[in-house]
N, C-alpha and C positions, 0 to 999 in steps of 0.2 A: 183531053182526058189524061189524068195522071197515069203514068206507066205502072203496071201491076205485075207481080210475080205470080207463079202458079198458086201460091197460097191465098191470093186475092188481097194481099196487103199492099197498099199503094205507097210510093215514096213520099207523097204528100203527108200521109199519116205519120210516117217515120220522121219527117222533117218537123211536123207540129209536135210530135212527142219530144224531139230534141229541144224545141222552144220551151217546153216545160222546165227542163233543167237549166236552160239559159237563164230563166227567171229565178229559179230556186237557188242555184249556185251563185248567181250574180248577187242576190240578196244576202246570202250567207257570206260571200267574200267581202262585200261592202261593210257589213257589220263586224265580222270577225277581224278584218284587217285594219279598220280605221277607227272603230269606236273607242278602244283604249287610248289611242293617240289623241282623239278628239277630247276625251275626258281630261287627260293629264296636261296636254299642251295648248288646248283651246278653251275648254270650259274651266280649266284650272282646278280640277278636283284632285285631292290628295291621292297618293298611290293606294293607300289602304282602303279608302272609300271606293275608288274606281275598281279595285279588285273585288270588293264585296258586291258591287252592282253586277259585275260580269258573272260572278259565281252564282248569285241568286237568279239572275235572268236565265243563264244557261242550265241551271238545275231545274227550273220550271219547264224549260224546253224539253229536257231529258225525260222528266216524269210525265209531262203531257204527251210525249211520244208513246209511252206505254198505254195511256188511256186512249189515244187515237187508234192504235193497233187493235185494242180490244173492241172498241166501238165499231170499227170497220168489219171485224169478224162477226158482228151481229147484224150487219147491213146487207141487204140483198134487194136492190131496186132494178128497174128495167134500164137504168143508166149505168149499173154496175155498183161496185163497192168502193171504188177509189175516187172517181171523177166528181161525184156529188159534193164531197168535202172540199176538193180543190175549187169547185165553182163557188161555193159559199164563202170560203175563207181567203181565197187568193187576193182579191182586191183590197179587203180590209188589212191584210198582212202588209201589203205594200204601203198603205197609208200610215200604218203604225210605225213602219220603218222610218218615216220622215220625222216622227216625234222623238226618236232616239237622238237625232242630231240637232235638236233644239233644246237649249237649257235656259230656264228662267233665271233672272237675276236675283237669286235669293241666297240665303246663308249656306254654308257647307252642309249643314244638316238637311236643309230643304233640297239642295241638289242631290244629296244621297237618296232622300225619299222619292223625289221625282224620277231619278234614274232607275231605282229598283222597281217602281210601279210600271213605268213605261216599258222597261225591258221585259218584265214578267208578262205583261199583256201581249206585247209583240211576240214573245216566245211561244205563248199559248196558240196563237193563230199560225205561227210558222210551223209548229208541230203538226197541225191539222192540214197543212199543205204538203209539207215535206214527207211525212210518212205515207200518205196516199200516193204521192208521186213515186216514191221509192218502191212501193209495192206494185205499181202499175205494170212494170216489166214482167212480173211473174204471172199476170192475168191477161196481158194483151195478146199473147200467143204461147202455145205449148211446144213449138218447134224450136229446138236448140239453135239451129242455124239462123232462124229468123230472129231469135233473141240476140244472137251475136250481131246481127245486122242492125237491129234497133239500138243495141248498146253502142255501136259506132256513132249513130246520130245523138244518142244521149251524152256520150263523152264529148263530142264536138260541141254540142249545145252548152253543156255544163262549163266547159273550159273557155269557150268563146264568151260566155257570160262573165266568167272570172276575169278574162282578159279585157273585156269591155269596161270592167270596173278598174282594174289595176293600171291599165294604160292611160285612162282618161280622168280618173277621179281627182287626183291632185291638181291637174291642169284646170279642170272645171272649178275646183274649190278656189284656186287663186284668181281665175278669170271672173268669178261671180261674187267676189267680195273678200276672199282670203279667209284664213283660219280664224282671224280675230273678228271678222264680220259675220255675214250670213252665208259665207261660201259653202260650208258643209250642208246647210239646210237647203239652199237653192239647188245644189248638185243632186242631193238625194231625192228631191221632188222629181227631177227629170228622169232619174233612174226608175223611180216608183211607177211613173206613168207607162214607161216602156215595158217594164216587167209585168205590169197588170195585163197589158195587151197580149203578151206571150202566154201567160197562164190561161187566159180565155181561149186562145187559139188551140192550146193543148187539150183543153176540156172538150171543145166543140168537135175537133177533127180526129180524135182517137177513139178506139173501140175496145171494150173489155170482152174477150172471147172465152175466158176460162172462169167459171163460177162454181160455187158449191151446189150440191144437190138441193132441189127445192125442199124447204123445211128443215134443212140441216142447221143445227144450232150447237155451238161449242160453249160449254160453261168454262169459266176461268180455270177451275181446278182440273178439268179435263184437258184443257190446253196445256197446262203445266206438265201433266203426266205424259202427253204426247211429245212435246218438244224436248223434254229433258233426256229422252232416249236417243236424240240425235247428237252424238258426241262431237261430230265434226262442226255442227252449228255452234255448240258451246265454245269450241276452240276458236272458231272464226270470229265470233262477236268480240272476244277479248283481243284478238289480233287487231280488229278495227278500233277498239278503244285506245290501244297503245299507238296505233298509226295516226289517228287524228290528234292525239295528245302531242306527239312529237312534231307533227307538221305545223300545227297552230302555234306552238311555242317558237318554232323556227321562224314562221312568218311574222309573228308579232315582234320577235327580236330583231327583225331586219331593219326597222326604223332606227333603233338605237345603235345597231352595229354600224350602219352606214354614216350616221350623223355624228356619233360621239367617239367611235373608235377610228373609223376611216377618215372622217372629216369630209365626206363626199355624199351629202344627203341626196344629191340628184340621182345617185345610183339606185335609190330605194324603189322607184317606180319600175325601173328596168328589171331588177331582181324579182320583184313581186309579179311581174308580167310573165316570167319564164315558165312557172308551173302550168298555167293554162295553155300556153303555146306548145309546150312539150307534150301535154296530154292530147292535144289535137293531132300532133304528128304521130303519137303512139297509137291513137285510136284505129288507124288504118292497118297497122301490122299486128296488133295484139290478138285479134281473132284467130289468124292463121298460126301465130306462135303458140297460143294457148291450146289449140287443137293438136298441135304437134308434141308439145312437152308437158301439157297439163297445167291446171290453174296453180297448183302448189309451187311449181318451180318458177312460174311467172312472179308470184309473190316473193319468193326467196331472192330471185335475181334482181328485182327492183330494189329490195332493201339492202342487198350487198352493194349495189351502186350508190345508194344513199350514204352508207357508212364510209365507203372509200372516198367519195367526193367531199364529205365533211372533214375527214381526216386530212385531205389535201388542202382544205381551206385553212387549217391551222398553219400549214407550211408557207402559204403565199403571203401571209401578213396583210399589209395595207395596200398591196398591189391591186388596183382596180381591175386590170385585165385578168389577173389570177383569180380574184374573188368571183368575177362574173363567169369565167370559164368553169370554175367549180360549181357555181350556182346552176349552170346549164345541166351538168351531170346530176346534181342533187335533184333538180326538177324532173329530169328524165327518169331517174330511179323512182321518184314518187309517182310519176305518171304510169310507169309499168306496174308498180305495186298496187295502185288504186284503180287501175283502168277496168278491171273485170269484177269489181265488188258486187254489183247488182246482178250480174249473170251468175256469180257464185251463190248468192243468197237465193236466187230462183231455183238453182239446182238443189240446194239444201231443203227448200220447201217441197220440191218434187220428191226428194228422198223421204220426207216425213209422210207425204201422201201415200207413197208406195209402201212404206212400212206399216202405217196405221190405218190407212183409208180416210184420214182426216187431212184437211188443208188449212191450217191456221196461219194463212199467209200474212194477214195484218199483224198478228201478235209476234210472229217470228221476225218480220221486218222491223217492227217497232222496238223490239228488244235490242236488236242490233243497233238501230238508230239511237236508242237510249244510251247505250254504252259509248257510242261514237260521240254523242253530245256531252256525256259526262267527261269524256276526254277533252272536248273543247272547253267545258266549264272549268275543269281543273287547270287547263292551260291559262285561262283568263285570270286565275288566281295565282298560279305558280310564277308567271312572268313578272308581275309587279312585286311579288314577294321576294323573288331573287334580286330584282333591282333594288328593292328596299334594303335587303341585307348588304348590298354593295354600296349603300349610301347615295343612291342616285337622287339628284335634284334637277327637275326640268329646267333646261336653259343654261345650266352651269357646266363648267368644264368637268370632265370625268377624271377622277383619280385612278390609281392602280386597282383599288378594290372594286370600284364601279366598272372599270373595263373588264375585270374578271367576271363580274356578274353578267355583263352584256355578252361576253363570249360564251358563257355558260348557256344562255338562252338561245343563242344563234348556232352554236356548234356542239358543246359537250353533252348537254341533256338530250337533244334530239338524236345524237349518235348512239348514246347508251340505250335509249328506248328502241331504236331501230335494230340494234343487236338483239334485244329481247324478243322483238317480233320475229326475227329469223329463227331463233331457237323454238319459239312457239309454233311456227309454221311447219317445222319438221315433223310435228305430230299429226298434221292434217292428212287424211287419206281418202277423201271422197272420189278422187279422180279414177281410182281403180274400179270402183263399183258403179259409177254413174251410167255408163253405156247400157248395162243391164237394167238399171232402174228406169231410165227413160223409155227403153224399148217395151218393157212390161207395162209401164204406165200408159203409154199410147195405145197399147192393145186393149187395156181395160176401158179407156175412153171410147174407143171405136165400138167395143161391145155394148157399152152403156147407151151410145147413140142408136145402135141397132135395136135395142130393147125399147127405147122411146118410140121408135117408128113402127 
């Protein structure tokens, strides 16, 4: 029998909860890290067309997230509000991911059309898996310590999923036919099968314990009125927009930095594997650190480390050892800054329930997810736009202007955005009031249960 704590929550449930993010983040990592490179250097789509495909697909994902959150807030089944959508959309999402890495032999216009449609449909299904899963932590338990425990499994699952992709994907691509053949397609099929099994396990073996009152219904206008009073939530969702924007720009810039500036393309897989590895290591210490210093200073500390390590990257030049060492600290900073995101959003949802008596958890999570995905969407357009300004041409030697553009994507732009995140985080102040919020909220829930009985 699985070991249980006093709360009655088993480690098996926490493990399966982590499998959900293994699949979701693994899918996100494969698509966000490799699709642009597949388009430009394998499918031979022009930079402008590739940027347009990524922008359209990710914009669909972002707006679909808003819809998913609103629909979830109208859903109240005996299986909960989150898991039904994961059950219906999880496997199709994985199948659609495979179609992204297959390109028909048609004209440039045909490739553009196919890319836009396939990415848009994939993004729609991804939103109806990602938003429910992202909301699941806020309804799986109301105990803050248990949330921190679940978050450890979530972080480990998410980052092992990312590591599973970055450490093996290029090896599989080359082993199964290469970038010029069907290597990408065969590789993504293997990942899709595995990720499907993980999503099914998450749906089957987790439980939603916090729900809305029977018959409670939130109109969209009412939801807007409720959430706009939560100033810390408004600050936090913009923090996440900038954070995802700079990290995706940095990750997508890694291919070009290692290949065209350093001349050591083999370093690419190592550098891209560092963030998930560092996140796994950080997962074990972040709960204790956050309880001691607060979420605000965890966010600030992580971004300070990102800024310092990127500044150091400028100094080490083409030194492989120096770049990798700096990448370790950049990845650790990102891991610290992003490791408590869904614990924080759960606390912000608690604050809204405490303040208004309403719990629009789907809408609040989806709005954050919307801005995060808009950050990813802009990154998908900004990176090729900067490369195009630098005169980048796939496969050709990079001149001084192109090298400057490559450095901008890998170092300068991410560093500037991380500085902006630090200043924005200074205005966040939920940590001071949250102990009072959760205490009173738990007292209300106990009273409500007594009235039912």
